[in-house]
C-alpha positions, 0 to 999 in steps of 0.5 A: 146191075144188082142193087147191092152196093160195094159197102154190102160186099165189103162188110159181108166179107164175101168174094167180089161178084162179077158185076163189081169186077166189071164195074170198077177199073181197079177190080179188073186189073191183074196183079201180075200183068202181062206185057202190053198188047195192042189190038185193033178195034172195029172202028178205023184208026184206033187201038188199045194200049194198056186198056186205053183207047187212043186215036192213031192221029190226034188233033194238035189241040189235044196234045200237051208238051211238058218239061220234066227236070232238069232239077227233078230228083228222079231223073238221077241228075240234071236230065231234062225231058220234053214229054208230048202227052195225049191225056196220060199217054206219052206220044213222044219224048225227047231227052235233053242233056248238056246242063252239067257240061263238065268238060272232062275230056278237054281237061284230060288233055291238059293233064299228064298221063299219070294225072289222068285217073284223078280226072276220069274217076269223077265221070261216073261217080258211082263207078270210079274204079272202072273209070280209072281202070279203063284209062289206065289200061289204055295208057299201059297198052301204049306204053307196052308194059306188063302189070304184076299178077297181084296188081291185076287181082287187086284191080278185079277185087276193087272193080267188082266190089265197085260193081256191087256198090253201084248196083246197090245204089240202083236198087235203093233209088229204083225202089224209092222212085217207085215207092218201096222206101225200105229198099232205100234203107237196105241198099245204102246199109250194105253199100256203106260197108263197101265204101268203108273198105274203099276208104280204108284202102284208098283213103277216100270213099269215092273218086279214089285215084287208086288204079293208076297206070302201072298198077295201083296206088297202094297195097291192100291194108292189113286185115283186108281178108276179114273185111272182104269176107264180112262184105260178102256175107253182109251183102248176101244176107241183104239180097235176101231182104231185097228178094223178100221185099220186091221179087213177088211184091204185087205192087212192084210187079204191077209197076215194072212188068211190061213197062219200058220195054226195049227189044233186043233189036232196038238195044243193038240199034241204039248201042245199048250195053251192060245190064240194059242190053242183057235184060233184052235177051242179048248175052254180051258181057265184055268180061267174057267176050274181051277179058281184061286184067285176068278176069277170065281166070275166075268163074262167074255166070252172065245173067240174061233176061227175056222181056227187056222191061223194067222188071228184067233190068231190076232182076239182072242187077240183083243177079249180077250182085251175086255173081260179082260177090262170087268173083270177089271171093275167088280173088280173095282166096287166090290173091297172089303175092308180089308187087302191087305195081310194075317195076318199070322205073320209067313209069313207077316212082322209087319206093318211098323208103328210097326217097329218104336215102338217095338224091337220085331216087328223089329226083326220079320221083319228082320228075315222074310226078311233075313232068310226067311220063313220055308215052310213045306215039300211037292211038288205042281204044280199050273197053271194059264192062262197067256197071252201066255197060261198055266203058271205053277209053280212046287215047292218042299220044304224040310222044309227049307227056299229055294225051293229044286226044282223049275220048271216053265212050261212056255207057250212060250216054248211049243207054239214054238214047233208049228213053224215047223208045222205052217210053213210047205210048206209055203212061206218064206215071211210068216215066220215073220207073223207066228212067230209073231202070236204065240207071243213068249217071249224068256225069257219065253223059255230060262229061 
């Protein structure tokens, strides 16, 4: 090796010679790494994973089991991971849930069908509108009632804005987890405008109880068109900042490309849905495959990835933000006139003005909100596309005012199954990036 030192090269400002690149691990790394390769070595029973030589069968005394969580902030909730490490390489991982145990399904069976949205809205607290929509669609299918076009359009408007706000939280927290602190500020900056509109419309920033069986709780407020247009313009401008910060950032590429890979076959086998499935190359979106609430009237594209790694999962969500804004703009331009809830008086209470004028109207209102609405016997399953994937509501009615059985098929619960696959034989330093890229919400898991 030459006698020249690193200091000589640094001071002279000349290009790094080949001997220096070979002598240091950092110099030999590519700024945009390819997907991890495994290649057999000459010695029997060994292989290379991301430039680390590992033995196929390691003695037990070389393995170490550690706990991550359940209090770790980067697990995005009370998730516990048991990691079996060989040096810095994860040999096995085991997600452990059950620390939240909200019991929302059993709680839902003690509430009337009309009270149900106040419960389910708290499951996935980043996508409360979608929880309310799935539950309401299931109840409406049992009741066999029609929803007015304006109520359908308002539901699409609110849920697509909610998809944008949820993905903004993903981008903000994923950036912070990996070290892009500015992304945290950018993401919450744009999300704030959406939450302000939600508060103006529903009275709350989250857990709204706005979408209800029969329609929505209230019509859109005065000036909503300007509010929506301002949100669309602000978030579109914000996406440009996200792209400048992350898309070609060499550190971001190093930490995300080829990391946490889940193939299409593995995704389908584990029941993974949503952006995580589409990042693996599977073109499946319930808004296209099984349209609901008239969303098939609007034009939008379904972004699909190729590699199923952390980078593709990030790119899918950025593109989905733009597509959701495209839907929002179409809804705002075509918003139909009419009522915001069904006129079926078995489900909808009388107008507020009638309560002050008619005793019968007051009694009707009282009976709906205290005794509940009797729903015909039957069972139903309705699924929608939430920001995290397929969100399904399974309801069984015995003809009374309360669900006999309620079960929610939540996407985070199924997506979390992919962690052992995505983290197998990866570096422990990539753990947080992989968890974050799946975008789990533990209220959606421990429901």
